[in-house]
C-alpha positions in Angstrom: 20.9 22.4 -6.0 20.8 20.7 -9.5 16.8 20.9 -11.1 15.7 18.7 -13.9 12.5 19.6 -16.0 10.3 16.5 -17.6 6.8 16.4 -19.4 5.0 13.5 -17.9 4.3 10.5 -20.9 1.5 9.1 -19.6 -2.0 8.9 -20.1 -3.3 9.6 -17.2 -0.5 11.9 -15.8 0.7 11.3 -12.6 -2.4 9.6 -11.0 -2.6 6.1 -9.3 -0.2 3.5 -10.8 2.4 5.9 -12.4 2.5 7.7 -9.2 3.2 4.9 -7.4 6.0 3.8 -9.8 7.8 6.9 -9.7 7.6 7.6 -5.7 9.0 4.2 -5.6 11.6 4.9 -7.6 12.3 8.1 -5.7 12.5 6.0 -2.6 14.9 4.4 -4.4 17.3 7.4 -4.5 20.3 8.2 -1.9 19.4 11.9 -2.0 16.2 13.6 -1.3 13.9 15.0 -4.2 11.6 17.6 -4.7 9.3 17.7 -7.3 7.0 20.9 -8.3 4.6 21.8 -11.5 4.9 25.0 -12.8 5.2 28.1 -10.0 4.1 26.1 -7.1 5.4 25.2 -4.3 8.4 22.1 -4.3 7.3 18.7 -2.3 8.3 15.8 -1.1 8.4 13.8 -3.9 8.7 10.5 -2.1 5.3 11.3 -0.8 2.3 9.5 -3.2 -0.2 12.6 -1.9 2.4 14.8 -2.5 3.0 13.4 -6.3 -0.7 12.8 -7.0 -1.5 16.6 -5.5 0.4 17.8 -8.3 -2.6 17.6 -10.7 0.2 16.5 -13.5 -1.7 15.6 -16.7 -0.2 14.0 -19.6 2.1 16.6 -22.0 2.5 18.9 -19.0 6.3 19.6 -17.3 7.4 19.4 -13.3 10.7 19.9 -12.2 12.8 18.0 -10.0 15.5 18.8 -7.2 18.2 17.3 -5.4 20.6 17.7 -3.8 24.3 15.9 -2.6 26.4 13.0 -4.3 24.1 11.4 -7.0 21.6 14.0 -7.3 22.7 14.3 -11.3 22.3 10.7 -11.5 18.9 10.1 -9.7 17.2 13.5 -11.2 18.4 11.6 -14.5 16.9 8.1 -13.9 13.4 9.7 -12.7 13.3 12.1 -15.8 13.6 8.8 -18.0 10.9 7.1 -15.9 8.5 10.1 -16.0 8.6 10.6 -19.6 8.3 6.8 -20.3 4.2 5.8 -20.9 3.3 3.7 -17.4 0.3 2.5 -18.8 1.5 1.1 -21.6 
């Protein structure tokens, strides 16, 4: 299963607007995506509650994983989104 690590760029971390934009992007992917912070459990990245519950702040890293055809491309797109300041 491909995995990618992303450093959160948004000044408020994965909260409110950035989390919503990320979850919307996840839901556009053709593969299921999970997200985890540190050594914590992986959760459904398509769930706003799961993403916000991570409490991922600016500068922290999260790990995304996906499986299936197009997983690598989906992960690259999502990492690029997380590494963009979505509050700007």
